[in-house]
C-alpha positions in Angstrom: 9.2 -5.4 12.5 9.5 -4.9 8.8 8.5 -8.0 6.8 11.4 -9.2 4.6 9.2 -10.6 1.8 7.7 -7.3 0.8 8.9 -4.3 -1.2 8.4 -0.7 0.0 8.0 2.8 -1.3 9.4 6.0 0.2 5.8 7.1 0.7 5.3 4.1 3.1 3.3 1.7 0.9 4.2 -2.0 0.9 3.9 -4.4 -2.1 3.5 -8.2 -1.9 3.9 -10.2 -5.1 1.0 -12.6 -5.5 1.9 -14.1 -8.9 0.7 -13.7 -12.5 1.7 -10.0 -12.4 -0.7 -9.3 -9.5 0.5 -7.4 -6.4 -1.2 -6.6 -3.1 -0.7 -3.1 -1.7 -1.2 -1.5 1.7 0.5 1.0 4.0 3.3 0.0 6.3 3.1 -0.4 10.1 5.3 2.7 10.4 2.8 4.7 8.3 -0.2 3.6 10.4 1.6 4.4 13.6 2.3 7.9 12.3 -1.4 8.3 11.3 -2.9 7.1 14.6 -6.4 5.6 14.6 -7.6 5.2 11.1 -11.3 6.2 10.8 -11.9 6.2 7.0 -10.4 4.8 3.9 -11.2 5.9 0.3 -10.1 3.3 -2.3 -10.4 3.2 -6.1 -12.9 1.1 -8.0 -12.0 -2.2 -9.6 -11.0 -1.6 -13.2 -9.4 1.8 -12.6 -5.8 2.1 -13.9 -2.9 4.1 -12.4 0.6 5.1 -13.3 3.3 4.7 -10.7 3.0 7.7 -8.3 -0.6 8.5 -9.0 -2.9 9.1 -6.0 -5.2 6.1 -5.8 -7.0 6.8 -2.5 -6.6 8.3 0.9 -6.5 7.3 4.6 -8.2 9.5 7.2 -7.2 9.2 10.8 -7.9 11.1 14.0 -4.7 13.1 13.2 -4.7 13.7 9.5 -5.7 12.7 6.0 -3.0 11.1 3.8 -2.9 10.2 0.2 -2.1 6.6 -0.9 0.0 6.4 -4.0 0.2 3.7 -6.7 3.6 2.0 -6.1 3.6 0.6 -9.7 1.5 1.1 -12.9 -1.4 -1.2 -13.3 -5.2 -1.9 -13.0 -7.1 -2.4 -9.8 -8.3 -6.0 -9.8 -9.4 -6.2 -6.1 -10.3 -3.9 -3.3 -10.4 -4.9 0.4 -14.1 -4.4 1.0 -13.6 -5.1 4.8 -12.0 -1.7 5.2 -15.2 0.1 4.3 -16.8 -1.0 7.6 -13.6 -1.6 9.6 -10.9 0.9 8.6 -9.2 0.1 11.9 -7.9 -3.1 10.3 -5.1 -1.0 8.9 -4.0 -0.3 12.5 -4.4 -3.8 13.8 -2.9 -5.7 10.8 -1.4 -3.4 8.2 0.3 -6.4 6.4 -2.6 -8.9 6.8 -6.3 -7.9 7.1 -5.5 -4.2 6.5 -4.3 -4.6 2.9 -5.9 -2.1 0.5 -5.9 -3.1 -3.2 -4.6 -5.6 -5.6 -3.1 -4.4 -8.9 -2.5 -6.3 -12.1 0.8 -4.7 -13.3 0.9 -3.1 -16.7 2.8 -5.0 -19.3 6.6 -4.8 -18.7 6.1 -3.3 -15.3 7.2 -6.3 -13.3 10.8 -5.2 -13.6 9.9 -2.0 -11.8 9.1 -4.1 -8.7 12.9 -4.4 -8.4 13.1 -0.6 -8.2 11.2 -0.5 -4.9 12.9 -0.6 -1.5 13.7 -3.9 0.2 13.2 -4.3 3.9 16.7 -3.2 4.9 16.5 0.0 2.7 13.0 0.7 4.1 14.2 0.3 7.6 17.0 2.8 6.9 14.4 5.3 5.5 12.2 5.1 8.6 15.1 5.3 11.0 16.4 8.4 9.2 13.0 10.3 9.5 
């Protein structure tokens, strides 16, 4: 089930618009299934800034280590501290408790939210791989 109200990247991150140019970012259910049991998450510090496509952290699972990419340019304004002690939240609730960071989008970047995949396009991507 791919939530309709989110935007997606081809690197399997999801983006939820929270308002006031702030978005919440995590990895998709498809991504966490591919990874297997998540055992560690490395996230950036609040205040760090990223360009779209920059590596902003990583997810380590029993199978592999995968980079997390910034879906849009912006500054980290919140980090999901719960993941430090409970990285498995990414497996049990990738769209809820397993969110990773909140980004305040760079000026003028809100238009690039429209450049991300919608649910139908993301579904096509995952079915094709």
